C-alpha positions, -999 to 999 in steps of 0.1 A, spaced: 599 -778 -59 609 -756 -29 586 -754 2 566 -723 9 587 -699 30 561 -671 35 537 -674 64 509 -651 73 495 -655 109 459 -645 115 424 -651 102 410 -640 67 381 -622 85 406 -597 98 408 -567 75 445 -563 82 452 -599 74 431 -599 42 450 -567 31 483 -587 33 467 -617 16 454 -598 -14 488 -582 -18 504 -617 -19 479 -629 -44 486 -598 -66 523 -605 -64 517 -642 -71 538 -651 -40 529 -685 -25 522 -683 12 508 -704 41 481 -690 63 486 -700 99 453 -696 116 453 -676 149 422 -681 170 417 -647 186 386 -659 204 408 -683 223 434 -656 229 461 -672 208 472 -637 196 483 -630 232 503 -661 237 541 -658 245 551 -674 212 529 -651 191 540 -620 210 575 -628 197 562 -623 162 538 -594 169 547 -576 202 513 -558 203 494 -590 202 475 -582 170 472 -598 136 487 -602 111 522 -613 118 544 -622 87 574 -644 83 595 -647 52 625 -670 58 643 -653 86 624 -620 84 595 -611 107 573 -581 99 541 -567 115 516 -540 106 497 -548 74 507 -518 53 544 -522 62 541 -559 52 526 -550 19 554 -525 12 579 -552 22 563 -578 -2 565 -553 -31 602 -545 -24 612 -581 -18 595 -595 -49 597 -566 -74 597 -589 -105 568 -612 -95 531 -608 -103 517 -573 -104 548 -550 -107 528 -517 -105 517 -519 -68 543 -493 -57 540 -473 -89 557 -475 -123 594 -480 -120 600 -455 -148 579 -430 -128 607 -425 -103 603 -409 -69 571 -391 -78 553 -423 -87 562 -440 -54 554 -408 -34 519 -407 -50 513 -442 -38 526 -435 -4 506 -404 1 473 -421 -8 483 -451 13 487 -427 42 454 -412 34 438 -447 37 455 -453 70 448 -419 86 416 -407 70 397 -437 56 406 -464 80 395 -448 114 358 -442 105 355 -473 82 370 -496 109 347 -482 135 317 -489 112 330 -524 103 333 -532 140 297 -520 147 282 -536 116 302 -569 114 322 -578 145 299 -565 173 271 -589 163 296 -618 160 307 -611 195 272 -608 209 275 -571 215 248 -545 210 254 -521 181 261 -485 190 237 -465 167 253 -432 176 288 -445 167 274 -458 134 259 -424 125 289 -404 136 314 -425 117 293 -428 86 292 -390 85 330 -388 89 336 -414 62 313 -396 38 335 -365 40 366 -386 32 348 -403 3 338 -369 -11 376 -361 -14 382 -395 -30 354 -390 -55 370 -357 -66 404 -373 -69 390 -402 -89 375 -377 -114 411 -367 -121 427 -401 -124 416 -437 -129 430 -448 -96 440 -430 -64 477 -427 -71 474 -423 -109 464 -444 -138 475 -478 -124 461 -499 -97 484 -498 -67 487 -505 -30 468 -472 -25 437 -488 -39 443 -523 -26 445 -511 10 408 -501 9 394 -534 -2 390 -551 33 369 -524 50 352 -514 18 341 -550 12 325 -553 46 307 -520 42 293 -529 8 281 -563 21 265 -548 51 242 -524 32 265 -495 32 273 -498 -5 256 -465 -12 286 -448 4 304 -458 -27 278 -462 -55 261 -428 -48 294 -412 -59 299 -416 -96 337 -418 -97 340 -437 -65 314 -462 -76 333 -468 -109 366 -473 -89 351 -496 -64 334 -518 -90 368 -522 -108 391 -529 -78 366 -552 -60 363 -574 -91 401 -582 -93 408 -619 -92 432 -615 -63 405 -600 -41 380 -627 -51 404 -653 -38 405 -635 -4 367 -634 -3 366 -671 -10 389 -677 20 368 -654 42 337 -675 33 354 -708 40 340 -727 70 373 -725 90 376 -687 86 
């Protein structure tokens, strides 16, 4: 039995790290998680900066290849291991260019429209208290309003198709799991459940076994 060649550097509590981990679980690719203690500044160490020049997590190594930025890592995983695990994450192969383009455009929507307000909310609701910082009520209100507008668009889209990029679960859906999970667990679940189509979608994607494995790792004592 060969040793595991894939390593993810970071902590499961990081939304970006958990995004990569759920992709690996979906693809059934064995990996090792190398814990990076950001509280101790390990992400700014010279050795880590060789893997991730911006000093952020995750960093990813696969044999001799190093990749950073979670969405790029997920695309790499799907391209590197096309025949493993879930083979629909980048769209149906018989769907051609249009299928992949649909995934890419909604993955971009996640990164550019969903992620900014949801990340700001997650910081205020989850990480600020962990760091002993006072929550910024104005920031919470402003970003919740911004996110609501994005989710209205999503709800309309999900009235047209089962998932964001079409009728199959893809990276476009997967990418929303980390921030969505924190919002739901911090009493902001109504952002999803108050919208019929979005609520149906969230219930389905958050129940996937691959995501449940990530949540278990987030809840582990060492996380």
